[in-house]
C-alpha positions as CSV (number, residue, x, y, z in Angstrom):
1,M,39.2,121.1,148.6
2,A,39.1,120.7,144.4
3,L,38.4,117.0,143.3
4,H,41.5,115.8,141.0
5,T,41.5,113.0,138.4
6,V,44.5,110.5,138.9
7,S,47.0,112.0,136.8
8,G,46.3,115.0,138.8
9,A,44.1,116.9,136.6
10,P,41.5,118.9,137.9
11,L,38.2,117.2,138.1
12,S,35.6,118.6,135.3
13,G,31.5,117.9,135.6
14,D,32.0,118.3,131.0
15,T,34.8,114.6,131.4
16,V,34.2,111.7,131.9
17,P,36.2,110.6,135.2
18,E,39.3,108.5,134.5
19,A,38.4,105.4,136.3
20,L,35.7,104.9,134.1
21,I,37.2,105.3,131.7
22,N,39.2,101.8,133.1
23,S,35.8,100.0,133.9
24,L,35.2,99.6,129.6
25,F,38.7,97.3,129.5
26,S,37.5,95.6,132.8
27,C,33.7,94.9,131.7
28,L,35.6,94.0,127.8
29,L,37.8,91.9,129.5
30,G,35.6,90.2,132.1
31,V,32.5,90.0,130.0
32,D,33.7,89.3,126.3
33,L,37.7,88.3,126.9
34,P,38.6,85.9,127.7
35,G,34.4,85.8,129.8
36,Q,33.7,85.5,132.6
37,G,36.6,83.5,135.4
38,T,38.8,85.8,134.0
39,N,40.4,86.8,136.5
40,Y,41.5,91.0,136.2
41,L,45.6,90.3,138.1
42,K,47.4,94.4,136.4
43,Q,46.2,97.5,134.8
44,E,48.4,100.4,133.7
45,T,46.3,103.0,132.2
46,E,48.3,106.2,130.7
47,F,45.7,109.5,129.8
48,L,46.2,111.5,127.6
49,Q,43.6,113.9,127.7
50,A,40.5,114.4,128.4
51,A,36.9,112.5,126.8
52,P,33.8,114.9,127.2
53,I,30.9,113.8,128.6
54,G,28.0,112.2,126.0
55,E,30.8,111.3,122.7
56,P,30.9,107.2,122.8
57,L,34.7,106.0,123.4
58,T,36.1,103.0,122.0
59,A,36.8,101.3,123.8
60,R,39.9,98.2,122.7
61,V,42.0,95.4,123.9
62,E,44.4,93.4,121.6
63,I,46.7,89.9,123.2
64,T,50.2,90.7,123.3
65,R,51.4,87.9,124.9
66,L,49.8,84.7,125.9
67,R,51.2,81.7,128.7
68,P,49.3,78.9,128.1
69,E,51.8,77.5,131.5
70,K,50.4,80.1,133.7
71,H,47.8,80.7,131.9
72,L,48.6,84.5,132.0
73,V,47.5,86.7,128.8
74,D,49.2,90.2,128.6
75,L,47.0,92.5,126.2
76,A,47.6,96.6,125.0
77,T,44.9,98.4,125.8
78,T,43.2,101.6,124.0
79,C,40.2,103.8,124.4
80,H,39.0,106.5,121.4
81,S,37.2,109.3,120.7
82,P,35.1,109.0,117.5
83,C,36.5,111.9,115.8
84,G,39.4,108.8,116.8
85,A,42.2,111.0,119.4
86,L,44.0,108.8,121.3
87,I,41.7,109.5,125.2
88,A,43.8,106.6,126.7
89,R,46.6,103.4,125.9
90,G,47.7,100.9,128.3
91,R,48.3,97.3,129.1
92,A,46.4,94.7,131.2
93,L,47.1,91.8,132.4
94,V,44.7,88.7,133.1
95,L,44.4,84.9,134.1
96,A,42.6,83.2,132.3
97,R,42.6,79.9,134.3
98,D,39.2,79.5,134.5
99,V,37.6,80.5,131.4
100,A,36.1,78.3,129.6
101,G,38.6,77.9,125.7
102,A,40.5,80.5,126.7
103,F,43.9,78.4,125.5
104,A,42.4,75.6,122.6
């Protein structure tokens, strides 16, 4: 039985699993932006190419919409390789109700 990535590509021993790439966004949102107390509600990611193991990756989240009345934050997510190639893109939705100063 062959293992496959979420997008259906064969899993190779020399590429970063897609779940680990998604975990970069989770770490950014749960630790840094907006931080502890963030509730991750939804994440959609399109994986465009494989990320080689051993290469540093740059994960980025950008606020696209604030909904203070509902304490919701919509974000665009991207992950790039060192040469600037787009590895993954998507969006996330978080509830920031319990994060101090999230809507200050």
